[in-house]
Every structure is written in C-alpha cells, then in structure tokens.
CHARMM internal coordinates of N, CA and C (Angstrom, degrees):
IC EDIT
DIST 1 N 1 CA 1.4758
DIST 1 CA 1 C 1.5262
ANGL 1 N 1 CA 1 C 109.79
DIST 1 C 2 N 1.3023
ANGL 1 CA 1 C 2 N 117.81
DIHE 1 N 1 CA 1 C 2 N -41.23
DIST 2 N 2 CA 1.4574
ANGL 1 C 2 N 2 CA 121.42
DIHE 1 CA 1 C 2 N 2 CA -179.70
DIST 2 CA 2 C 1.5167
ANGL 2 N 2 CA 2 C 110.09
DIHE 1 C 2 N 2 CA 2 C -62.94
DIST 2 C 3 N 1.3363
ANGL 2 CA 2 C 3 N 116.12
DIHE 2 N 2 CA 2 C 3 N -40.88
DIST 3 N 3 CA 1.4822
ANGL 2 C 3 N 3 CA 119.60
DIHE 2 CA 2 C 3 N 3 CA 178.43
DIST 3 CA 3 C 1.5258
ANGL 3 N 3 CA 3 C 110.65
DIHE 2 C 3 N 3 CA 3 C -62.80
DIST 3 C 4 N 1.3239
ANGL 3 CA 3 C 4 N 117.39
DIHE 3 N 3 CA 3 C 4 N -37.80
DIST 4 N 4 CA 1.4505
ANGL 3 C 4 N 4 CA 120.61
DIHE 3 CA 3 C 4 N 4 CA 178.08
DIST 4 CA 4 C 1.5098
ANGL 4 N 4 CA 4 C 111.98
DIHE 3 C 4 N 4 CA 4 C -64.90
DIST 4 C 5 N 1.3281
ANGL 4 CA 4 C 5 N 116.63
DIHE 4 N 4 CA 4 C 5 N -41.58
DIST 5 N 5 CA 1.4650
ANGL 4 C 5 N 5 CA 121.58
DIHE 4 CA 4 C 5 N 5 CA 178.44
DIST 5 CA 5 C 1.5461
ANGL 5 N 5 CA 5 C 109.95
DIHE 4 C 5 N 5 CA 5 C -65.70
DIST 5 C 6 N 1.3169
ANGL 5 CA 5 C 6 N 117.19
DIHE 5 N 5 CA 5 C 6 N -39.46
DIST 6 N 6 CA 1.4541
ANGL 5 C 6 N 6 CA 121.59
DIHE 5 CA 5 C 6 N 6 CA 178.56
DIST 6 CA 6 C 1.5268
ANGL 6 N 6 CA 6 C 109.87
DIHE 5 C 6 N 6 CA 6 C -64.03
DIST 6 C 7 N 1.3062
ANGL 6 CA 6 C 7 N 117.47
DIHE 6 N 6 CA 6 C 7 N -39.77
DIST 7 N 7 CA 1.4671
ANGL 6 C 7 N 7 CA 121.92
DIHE 6 CA 6 C 7 N 7 CA 179.43
DIST 7 CA 7 C 1.5246
ANGL 7 N 7 CA 7 C 109.43
DIHE 6 C 7 N 7 CA 7 C -68.31
DIST 7 C 8 N 1.3073
ANGL 7 CA 7 C 8 N 118.67
DIHE 7 N 7 CA 7 C 8 N -41.81
DIST 8 N 8 CA 1.4662
ANGL 7 C 8 N 8 CA 123.01
DIHE 7 CA 7 C 8 N 8 CA 176.80
DIST 8 CA 8 C 1.5273
ANGL 8 N 8 CA 8 C 110.96
DIHE 7 C 8 N 8 CA 8 C -61.21
DIST 8 C 9 N 1.3242
ANGL 8 CA 8 C 9 N 116.30
DIHE 8 N 8 CA 8 C 9 N -41.45
DIST 9 N 9 CA 1.4427
ANGL 8 C 9 N 9 CA 120.87
DIHE 8 CA 8 C 9 N 9 CA 179.33
DIST 9 CA 9 C 1.5159
ANGL 9 N 9 CA 9 C 110.72
DIHE 8 C 9 N 9 CA 9 C -65.30
DIST 9 C 10 N 1.3262
ANGL 9 CA 9 C 10 N 117.38
DIHE 9 N 9 CA 9 C 10 N -42.95
DIST 10 N 10 CA 1.4498
ANGL 9 C 10 N 10 CA 122.13
DIHE 9 CA 9 C 10 N 10 CA 177.81
DIST 10 CA 10 C 1.5457
ANGL 10 N 10 CA 10 C 110.81
DIHE 9 C 10 N 10 CA 10 C -60.60
DIST 10 C 11 N 1.3354
ANGL 10 CA 10 C 11 N 115.70
DIHE 10 N 10 CA 10 C 11 N -45.33
DIST 11 N 11 CA 1.4602
ANGL 10 C 11 N 11 CA 119.14
DIHE 10 CA 10 C 11 N 11 CA -179.46
DIST 11 CA 11 C 1.4990
ANGL 11 N 11 CA 11 C 111.67
DIHE 10 C 11 N 11 CA 11 C -65.20
DIST 11 C 12 N 1.3077
ANGL 11 CA 11 C 12 N 117.30
DIHE 11 N 11 CA 11 C 12 N -38.25
DIST 12 N 12 CA 1.4571
ANGL 11 C 12 N 12 CA 121.87
DIHE 11 CA 11 C 12 N 12 CA 178.22
DIST 12 CA 12 C 1.5395
ANGL 12 N 12 CA 12 C 111.32
DIHE 11 C 12 N 12 CA 12 C -62.56
DIST 12 C 13 N 1.2995
ANGL 12 CA 12 C 13 N 115.40
DIHE 12 N 12 CA 12 C 13 N -47.38
DIST 13 N 13 CA 1.4922
ANGL 12 C 13 N 13 CA 119.98
DIHE 12 CA 12 C 13 N 13 CA -179.67
DIST 13 CA 13 C 1.5207
ANGL 13 N 13 CA 13 C 110.79
DIHE 12 C 13 N 13 CA 13 C -66.46
DIST 13 C 14 N 1.3236
ANGL 13 CA 13 C 14 N 117.20
DIHE 13 N 13 CA 13 C 14 N -38.85
DIST 14 N 14 CA 1.4751
ANGL 13 C 14 N 14 CA 121.04
DIHE 13 CA 13 C 14 N 14 CA 178.09
DIST 14 CA 14 C 1.5352
ANGL 14 N 14 CA 14 C 109.98
DIHE 13 C 14 N 14 CA 14 C -62.98
DIST 14 C 15 N 1.3326
ANGL 14 CA 14 C 15 N 117.12
DIHE 14 N 14 CA 14 C 15 N -44.55
DIST 15 N 15 CA 1.4476
ANGL 14 C 15 N 15 CA 120.87
DIHE 14 CA 14 C 15 N 15 CA 179.77
DIST 15 CA 15 C 1.5403
ANGL 15 N 15 CA 15 C 110.43
DIHE 14 C 15 N 15 CA 15 C -64.26
DIST 15 C 16 N 1.3149
ANGL 15 CA 15 C 16 N 116.67
DIHE 15 N 15 CA 15 C 16 N -42.08
DIST 16 N 16 CA 1.4625
ANGL 15 C 16 N 16 CA 120.98
DIHE 15 CA 15 C 16 N 16 CA 179.54
DIST 16 CA 16 C 1.5184
ANGL 16 N 16 CA 16 C 110.70
DIHE 15 C 16 N 16 CA 16 C -62.51
DIST 16 C 17 N 1.3312
ANGL 16 CA 16 C 17 N 117.44
DIHE 16 N 16 CA 16 C 17 N -41.47
DIST 17 N 17 CA 1.4657
ANGL 16 C 17 N 17 CA 120.81
DIHE 16 CA 16 C 17 N 17 CA 177.25
DIST 17 CA 17 C 1.5184
ANGL 17 N 17 CA 17 C 111.49
DIHE 16 C 17 N 17 CA 17 C -63.55
DIST 17 C 18 N 1.3257
ANGL 17 CA 17 C 18 N 116.59
DIHE 17 N 17 CA 17 C 18 N -45.02
DIST 18 N 18 CA 1.4614
ANGL 17 C 18 N 18 CA 120.59
DIHE 17 CA 17 C 18 N 18 CA -178.66
DIST 18 CA 18 C 1.5318
ANGL 18 N 18 CA 18 C 111.22
DIHE 17 C 18 N 18 CA 18 C -64.41
DIST 18 C 19 N 1.3187
ANGL 18 CA 18 C 19 N 117.73
DIHE 18 N 18 CA 18 C 19 N -41.33
DIST 19 N 19 CA 1.4364
ANGL 18 C 19 N 19 CA 120.89
DIHE 18 CA 18 C 19 N 19 CA 179.76
DIST 19 CA 19 C 1.5474
ANGL 19 N 19 CA 19 C 109.98
DIHE 18 C 19 N 19 CA 19 C -63.62
DIST 19 C 20 N 1.2982
ANGL 19 CA 19 C 20 N 115.76
DIHE 19 N 19 CA 19 C 20 N -46.14
DIST 20 N 20 CA 1.4776
ANGL 19 C 20 N 20 CA 118.95
DIHE 19 CA 19 C 20 N 20 CA -177.74
DIST 20 CA 20 C 1.5440
ANGL 20 N 20 CA 20 C 109.82
DIHE 19 C 20 N 20 CA 20 C -67.42
DIST 20 C 21 N 1.3371
ANGL 20 CA 20 C 21 N 118.57
DIHE 20 N 20 CA 20 C 21 N -33.32
DIST 21 N 21 CA 1.4473
ANGL 20 C 21 N 21 CA 120.67
DIHE 20 CA 20 C 21 N 21 CA 178.55
DIST 21 CA 21 C 1.5101
ANGL 21 N 21 CA 21 C 112.00
DIHE 20 C 21 N 21 CA 21 C -70.06
DIST 21 C 22 N 1.3301
ANGL 21 CA 21 C 22 N 117.22
DIHE 21 N 21 CA 21 C 22 N -50.09
DIST 22 N 22 CA 1.4383
ANGL 21 C 22 N 22 CA 120.91
DIHE 21 CA 21 C 22 N 22 CA -175.44
DIST 22 CA 22 C 1.5374
ANGL 22 N 22 CA 22 C 113.16
DIHE 21 C 22 N 22 CA 22 C -76.95
DIST 22 C 23 N 1.3377
ANGL 22 CA 22 C 23 N 117.89
DIHE 22 N 22 CA 22 C 23 N -13.44
DIST 23 N 23 CA 1.4491
ANGL 22 C 23 N 23 CA 118.31
DIHE 22 CA 22 C 23 N 23 CA 176.47
DIST 23 CA 23 C 1.5147
ANGL 23 N 23 CA 23 C 112.13
DIHE 22 C 23 N 23 CA 23 C -82.43
DIST 23 C 24 N 1.3475
ANGL 23 CA 23 C 24 N 116.29
DIHE 23 N 23 CA 23 C 24 N -1.17
DIST 24 N 24 CA 1.4687
ANGL 23 C 24 N 24 CA 122.98
DIHE 23 CA 23 C 24 N 24 CA 176.26
DIST 24 CA 24 C 1.5201
ANGL 24 N 24 CA 24 C 112.37
DIHE 23 C 24 N 24 CA 24 C 53.95
DIST 24 C 25 N 1.3054
ANGL 24 CA 24 C 25 N 116.57
DIHE 24 N 24 CA 24 C 25 N 43.88
DIST 25 N 25 CA 1.4644
ANGL 24 C 25 N 25 CA 119.85
DIHE 24 CA 24 C 25 N 25 CA 176.31
DIST 25 CA 25 C 1.5079
ANGL 25 N 25 CA 25 C 115.47
DIHE 24 C 25 N 25 CA 25 C 89.15
DIST 25 C 26 N 1.3249
ANGL 25 CA 25 C 26 N 118.55
DIHE 25 N 25 CA 25 C 26 N -4.95
DIST 26 N 26 CA 1.4567
ANGL 25 C 26 N 26 CA 120.48
DIHE 25 CA 25 C 26 N 26 CA 179.18
DIST 26 CA 26 C 1.5199
ANGL 26 N 26 CA 26 C 110.41
DIHE 25 C 26 N 26 CA 26 C -67.47
DIST 26 C 27 N 1.3195
ANGL 26 CA 26 C 27 N 116.49
DIHE 26 N 26 CA 26 C 27 N -35.53
DIST 27 N 27 CA 1.4707
ANGL 26 C 27 N 27 CA 122.12
DIHE 26 CA 26 C 27 N 27 CA 176.53
DIST 27 CA 27 C 1.5111
ANGL 27 N 27 CA 27 C 107.69
DIHE 26 C 27 N 27 CA 27 C -123.61
DIST 27 C 28 N 1.2967
ANGL 27 CA 27 C 28 N 115.95
DIHE 27 N 27 CA 27 C 28 N 128.13
DIST 28 N 28 CA 1.4552
ANGL 27 C 28 N 28 CA 119.98
DIHE 27 CA 27 C 28 N 28 CA 175.52
DIST 28 CA 28 C 1.5146
ANGL 28 N 28 CA 28 C 109.98
DIHE 27 C 28 N 28 CA 28 C -79.13
DIST 28 C 29 N 1.3132
ANGL 28 CA 28 C 29 N 116.07
DIHE 28 N 28 CA 28 C 29 N 160.21
DIST 29 N 29 CA 1.4808
ANGL 28 C 29 N 29 CA 122.23
DIHE 28 CA 28 C 29 N 29 CA 179.08
DIST 29 CA 29 C 1.5166
ANGL 29 N 29 CA 29 C 109.89
DIHE 28 C 29 N 29 CA 29 C -56.14
DIST 29 C 30 N 1.3553
ANGL 29 CA 29 C 30 N 115.39
DIHE 29 N 29 CA 29 C 30 N -45.46
DIST 30 N 30 CA 1.4502
ANGL 29 C 30 N 30 CA 119.57
DIHE 29 CA 29 C 30 N 30 CA -179.26
DIST 30 CA 30 C 1.5307
ANGL 30 N 30 CA 30 C 113.37
DIHE 29 C 30 N 30 CA 30 C -61.80
DIST 30 C 31 N 1.3359
ANGL 30 CA 30 C 31 N 116.66
DIHE 30 N 30 CA 30 C 31 N -41.84
DIST 31 N 31 CA 1.4690
ANGL 30 C 31 N 31 CA 118.66
DIHE 30 CA 30 C 31 N 31 CA 178.81
DIST 31 CA 31 C 1.5098
ANGL 31 N 31 CA 31 C 112.20
DIHE 30 C 31 N 31 CA 31 C -69.74
DIST 31 C 32 N 1.3146
ANGL 31 CA 31 C 32 N 118.50
DIHE 31 N 31 CA 31 C 32 N -30.72
DIST 32 N 32 CA 1.4711
ANGL 31 C 32 N 32 CA 121.29
DIHE 31 CA 31 C 32 N 32 CA 175.87
DIST 32 CA 32 C 1.5254
ANGL 32 N 32 CA 32 C 110.23
DIHE 31 C 32 N 32 CA 32 C -65.82
DIST 32 C 33 N 1.3045
ANGL 32 CA 32 C 33 N 116.77
DIHE 32 N 32 CA 32 C 33 N -39.98
DIST 33 N 33 CA 1.4662
ANGL 32 C 33 N 33 CA 120.11
DIHE 32 CA 32 C 33 N 33 CA 178.83
DIST 33 CA 33 C 1.5301
ANGL 33 N 33 CA 33 C 111.67
DIHE 32 C 33 N 33 CA 33 C -63.46
DIST 33 C 34 N 1.2984
ANGL 33 CA 33 C 34 N 116.78
DIHE 33 N 33 CA 33 C 34 N -26.23
DIST 34 N 34 CA 1.4878
ANGL 33 C 34 N 34 CA 120.35
DIHE 33 CA 33 C 34 N 34 CA -179.90
DIST 34 CA 34 C 1.5074
ANGL 34 N 34 CA 34 C 112.51
DIHE 33 C 34 N 34 CA 34 C -84.67
DIST 34 C 35 N 1.3275
ANGL 34 CA 34 C 35 N 117.53
DIHE 34 N 34 CA 34 C 35 N -7.50
DIST 35 N 35 CA 1.4731
ANGL 34 C 35 N 35 CA 121.02
DIHE 34 CA 34 C 35 N 35 CA 178.86
DIST 35 CA 35 C 1.5511
ANGL 35 N 35 CA 35 C 110.19
DIHE 34 C 35 N 35 CA 35 C -69.65
DIST 35 C 36 N 1.3035
ANGL 35 CA 35 C 36 N 114.15
DIHE 35 N 35 CA 35 C 36 N 155.20
DIST 36 N 36 CA 1.4653
ANGL 35 C 36 N 36 CA 118.71
DIHE 35 CA 35 C 36 N 36 CA 174.39
DIST 36 CA 36 C 1.5511
ANGL 36 N 36 CA 36 C 108.05
DIHE 35 C 36 N 36 CA 36 C -76.19
DIST 36 C 37 N 1.3017
ANGL 36 CA 36 C 37 N 117.74
DIHE 36 N 36 CA 36 C 37 N 162.75
DIST 37 N 37 CA 1.4820
ANGL 36 C 37 N 37 CA 119.97
DIHE 36 CA 36 C 37 N 37 CA 177.75
DIST 37 CA 37 C 1.5269
ANGL 37 N 37 CA 37 C 111.10
DIHE 36 C 37 N 37 CA 37 C -57.59
DIST 37 C 38 N 1.3042
ANGL 37 CA 37 C 38 N 118.16
DIHE 37 N 37 CA 37 C 38 N -39.34
DIST 38 N 38 CA 1.4840
ANGL 37 C 38 N 38 CA 121.24
DIHE 37 CA 37 C 38 N 38 CA 178.54
DIST 38 CA 38 C 1.5248
ANGL 38 N 38 CA 38 C 110.60
DIHE 37 C 38 N 38 CA 38 C -62.82
DIST 38 C 39 N 1.3152
ANGL 38 CA 38 C 39 N 117.69
DIHE 38 N 38 CA 38 C 39 N -43.36
DIST 39 N 39 CA 1.4641
ANGL 38 C 39 N 39 CA 121.22
DIHE 38 CA 38 C 39 N 39 CA -179.79
DIST 39 CA 39 C 1.5430
ANGL 39 N 39 CA 39 C 110.22
DIHE 38 C 39 N 39 CA 39 C -63.77
DIST 39 C 40 N 1.3185
ANGL 39 CA 39 C 40 N 116.88
DIHE 39 N 39 CA 39 C 40 N -42.29
DIST 40 N 40 CA 1.4678
ANGL 39 C 40 N 40 CA 119.77
DIHE 39 CA 39 C 40 N 40 CA 177.34
DIST 40 CA 40 C 1.5333
ANGL 40 N 40 CA 40 C 112.05
DIHE 39 C 40 N 40 CA 40 C -62.91
DIST 40 C 41 N 1.3389
ANGL 40 CA 40 C 41 N 115.82
DIHE 40 N 40 CA 40 C 41 N -43.07
DIST 41 N 41 CA 1.4600
ANGL 40 C 41 N 41 CA 119.28
DIHE 40 CA 40 C 41 N 41 CA 178.58
DIST 41 CA 41 C 1.5243
ANGL 41 N 41 CA 41 C 111.56
DIHE 40 C 41 N 41 CA 41 C -61.68
DIST 41 C 42 N 1.3364
ANGL 41 CA 41 C 42 N 116.66
DIHE 41 N 41 CA 41 C 42 N -41.26
DIST 42 N 42 CA 1.4510
ANGL 41 C 42 N 42 CA 120.74
DIHE 41 CA 41 C 42 N 42 CA 178.28
DIST 42 CA 42 C 1.5396
ANGL 42 N 42 CA 42 C 111.82
DIHE 41 C 42 N 42 CA 42 C -65.18
DIST 42 C 43 N 1.3292
ANGL 42 CA 42 C 43 N 116.40
DIHE 42 N 42 CA 42 C 43 N -37.90
DIST 43 N 43 CA 1.4629
ANGL 42 C 43 N 43 CA 120.76
DIHE 42 CA 42 C 43 N 43 CA 178.81
DIST 43 CA 43 C 1.5264
ANGL 43 N 43 CA 43 C 109.62
DIHE 42 C 43 N 43 CA 43 C -66.49
DIST 43 C 44 N 1.3347
ANGL 43 CA 43 C 44 N 118.11
DIHE 43 N 43 CA 43 C 44 N -40.86
DIST 44 N 44 CA 1.4593
ANGL 43 C 44 N 44 CA 121.50
DIHE 43 CA 43 C 44 N 44 CA 178.96
DIST 44 CA 44 C 1.5188
ANGL 44 N 44 CA 44 C 109.63
DIHE 43 C 44 N 44 CA 44 C -64.83
DIST 44 C 45 N 1.3219
ANGL 44 CA 44 C 45 N 118.20
DIHE 44 N 44 CA 44 C 45 N -43.25
DIST 45 N 45 CA 1.4544
ANGL 44 C 45 N 45 CA 121.36
DIHE 44 CA 44 C 45 N 45 CA 178.80
DIST 45 CA 45 C 1.5115
ANGL 45 N 45 CA 45 C 110.90
DIHE 44 C 45 N 45 CA 45 C -61.04
DIST 45 C 46 N 1.3462
ANGL 45 CA 45 C 46 N 116.99
DIHE 45 N 45 CA 45 C 46 N -42.98
DIST 46 N 46 CA 1.4496
ANGL 45 C 46 N 46 CA 121.68
DIHE 45 CA 45 C 46 N 46 CA 179.35
DIST 46 CA 46 C 1.5439
ANGL 46 N 46 CA 46 C 110.93
DIHE 45 C 46 N 46 CA 46 C -62.97
DIST 46 C 47 N 1.3133
ANGL 46 CA 46 C 47 N 116.54
DIHE 46 N 46 CA 46 C 47 N -46.03
DIST 47 N 47 CA 1.4685
ANGL 46 C 47 N 47 CA 120.32
DIHE 46 CA 46 C 47 N 47 CA -178.75
DIST 47 CA 47 C 1.5194
ANGL 47 N 47 CA 47 C 110.17
DIHE 46 C 47 N 47 CA 47 C -63.54
DIST 47 C 48 N 1.3509
ANGL 47 CA 47 C 48 N 117.95
DIHE 47 N 47 CA 47 C 48 N -43.74
DIST 48 N 48 CA 1.4503
ANGL 47 C 48 N 48 CA 120.53
DIHE 47 CA 47 C 48 N 48 CA 178.54
DIST 48 CA 48 C 1.5128
ANGL 48 N 48 CA 48 C 111.64
DIHE 47 C 48 N 48 CA 48 C -62.49
DIST 48 C 49 N 1.3030
ANGL 48 CA 48 C 49 N 117.58
DIHE 48 N 48 CA 48 C 49 N -40.31
DIST 49 N 49 CA 1.4626
ANGL 48 C 49 N 49 CA 121.58
DIHE 48 CA 48 C 49 N 49 CA 178.54
DIST 49 CA 49 C 1.5266
ANGL 49 N 49 CA 49 C 110.30
DIHE 48 C 49 N 49 CA 49 C -63.14
DIST 49 C 50 N 1.3362
ANGL 49 CA 49 C 50 N 117.44
DIHE 49 N 49 CA 49 C 50 N -43.48
DIST 50 N 50 CA 1.4668
ANGL 49 C 50 N 50 CA 121.30
DIHE 49 CA 49 C 50 N 50 CA 179.50
DIST 50 CA 50 C 1.5444
ANGL 50 N 50 CA 50 C 111.51
DIHE 49 C 50 N 50 CA 50 C -66.08
DIST 50 C 51 N 1.3394
ANGL 50 CA 50 C 51 N 116.58
DIHE 50 N 50 CA 50 C 51 N -40.73
DIST 51 N 51 CA 1.4574
ANGL 50 C 51 N 51 CA 119.32
DIHE 50 CA 50 C 51 N 51 CA 179.57
DIST 51 CA 51 C 1.5362
ANGL 51 N 51 CA 51 C 110.19
DIHE 50 C 51 N 51 CA 51 C -66.48
DIST 51 C 52 N 1.3121
ANGL 51 CA 51 C 52 N 117.30
DIHE 51 N 51 CA 51 C 52 N -38.15
DIST 52 N 52 CA 1.4598
ANGL 51 C 52 N 52 CA 120.31
DIHE 51 CA 51 C 52 N 52 CA 179.43
DIST 52 CA 52 C 1.5240
ANGL 52 N 52 CA 52 C 109.60
DIHE 51 C 52 N 52 CA 52 C -65.95
DIST 52 C 53 N 1.3056
ANGL 52 CA 52 C 53 N 117.93
DIHE 52 N 52 CA 52 C 53 N -43.45
DIST 53 N 53 CA 1.4609
ANGL 52 C 53 N 53 CA 121.88
DIHE 52 CA 52 C 53 N 53 CA 179.06
DIST 53 CA 53 C 1.5198
ANGL 53 N 53 CA 53 C 109.61
DIHE 52 C 53 N 53 CA 53 C -64.72
DIST 53 C 54 N 1.3160
ANGL 53 CA 53 C 54 N 117.68
DIHE 53 N 53 CA 53 C 54 N -38.92
DIST 54 N 54 CA 1.4826
ANGL 53 C 54 N 54 CA 119.92
DIHE 53 CA 53 C 54 N 54 CA -179.05
DIST 54 CA 54 C 1.5293
ANGL 54 N 54 CA 54 C 111.47
DIHE 53 C 54 N 54 CA 54 C -69.97
DIST 54 C 55 N 1.3205
ANGL 54 CA 54 C 55 N 116.75
DIHE 54 N 54 CA 54 C 55 N -32.04
DIST 55 N 55 CA 1.4703
ANGL 54 C 55 N 55 CA 119.15
DIHE 54 CA 54 C 55 N 55 CA -178.91
DIST 55 CA 55 C 1.5237
ANGL 55 N 55 CA 55 C 111.18
DIHE 54 C 55 N 55 CA 55 C -70.20
DIST 55 C 56 N 1.3309
ANGL 55 CA 55 C 56 N 117.64
DIHE 55 N 55 CA 55 C 56 N -24.11
DIST 56 N 56 CA 1.4654
ANGL 55 C 56 N 56 CA 121.41
DIHE 55 CA 55 C 56 N 56 CA 179.60
DIST 56 CA 56 C 1.5293
ANGL 56 N 56 CA 56 C 112.47
DIHE 55 C 56 N 56 CA 56 C -87.12
DIST 56 C 57 N 1.3233
ANGL 56 CA 56 C 57 N 115.94
DIHE 56 N 56 CA 56 C 57 N -8.43
DIST 57 N 57 CA 1.4502
ANGL 56 C 57 N 57 CA 121.40
DIHE 56 CA 56 C 57 N 57 CA 179.73
DIST 57 CA 57 C 1.5216
ANGL 57 N 57 CA 57 C 110.80
DIHE 56 C 57 N 57 CA 57 C -74.28
DIST 57 C 58 N 1.3271
ANGL 57 CA 57 C 58 N 119.13
DIHE 57 N 57 CA 57 C 58 N 147.57
DIST 58 N 58 CA 1.4658
ANGL 57 C 58 N 58 CA 118.96
DIHE 57 CA 57 C 58 N 58 CA 177.67
DIST 58 CA 58 C 1.5283
ANGL 58 N 58 CA 58 C 113.61
DIHE 57 C 58 N 58 CA 58 C -64.05
DIST 58 C 59 N 1.3176
ANGL 58 CA 58 C 59 N 117.84
DIHE 58 N 58 CA 58 C 59 N -27.57
DIST 59 N 59 CA 1.4598
ANGL 58 C 59 N 59 CA 122.07
DIHE 58 CA 58 C 59 N 59 CA 176.70
DIST 59 CA 59 C 1.4903
ANGL 59 N 59 CA 59 C 108.43
DIHE 58 C 59 N 59 CA 59 C -130.94
DIST 59 C 60 N 1.3458
ANGL 59 CA 59 C 60 N 118.34
DIHE 59 N 59 CA 59 C 60 N 81.02
DIST 60 N 60 CA 1.4635
ANGL 59 C 60 N 60 CA 121.69
DIHE 59 CA 59 C 60 N 60 CA -175.76
DIST 60 CA 60 C 1.5292
ANGL 60 N 60 CA 60 C 113.04
DIHE 59 C 60 N 60 CA 60 C -65.42
DIST 60 C 61 N 1.2929
ANGL 60 CA 60 C 61 N 115.89
DIHE 60 N 60 CA 60 C 61 N 144.28
DIST 61 N 61 CA 1.4675
ANGL 60 C 61 N 61 CA 122.99
DIHE 60 CA 60 C 61 N 61 CA 175.80
DIST 61 CA 61 C 1.5268
ANGL 61 N 61 CA 61 C 106.66
DIHE 60 C 61 N 61 CA 61 C -121.79
DIST 61 C 62 N 1.3161
ANGL 61 CA 61 C 62 N 115.54
DIHE 61 N 61 CA 61 C 62 N 116.76
DIST 62 N 62 CA 1.4418
ANGL 61 C 62 N 62 CA 119.83
DIHE 61 CA 61 C 62 N 62 CA 179.67
DIST 62 CA 62 C 1.4644
ANGL 62 N 62 CA 62 C 108.15
DIHE 61 C 62 N 62 CA 62 C -104.41
END
COOR INIT
IC SEED 1 N 1 CA 1 C
IC BUILD
C-alpha cells in the first residue's frame, strides 16, 4: 500500500510539473498542486490536444 501511495505521489508531482512547464507561466507549480484531480486531468487533456494540433501545423510553435 505504501508503494502505491508513493507511486501516486510521484505521478501527481510529475503531472504538476508538466502542466506548469507547458502552460508557459500561466499556472505556477504551486497553483497546479492546489488544483483538484479533475482540474489537473482537464489541463493535461488540453495541453495534449494543443501539442497535437501544433505538431500537425506546417510551422509548429511549442
């Protein structure tokens, strides 16, 4: 059980870091940690959608 909690904590911190990085300063790391799990999932979905759309562009901007 402790290993499962440690894995969940690692995944949460990784997602928070990725959201704050890809939001380009719109969300700070601290504010992302205060988001609910649903809000973080929605942010990850949005970022992935935008990255996918940008990769199909002739001149992608990351």
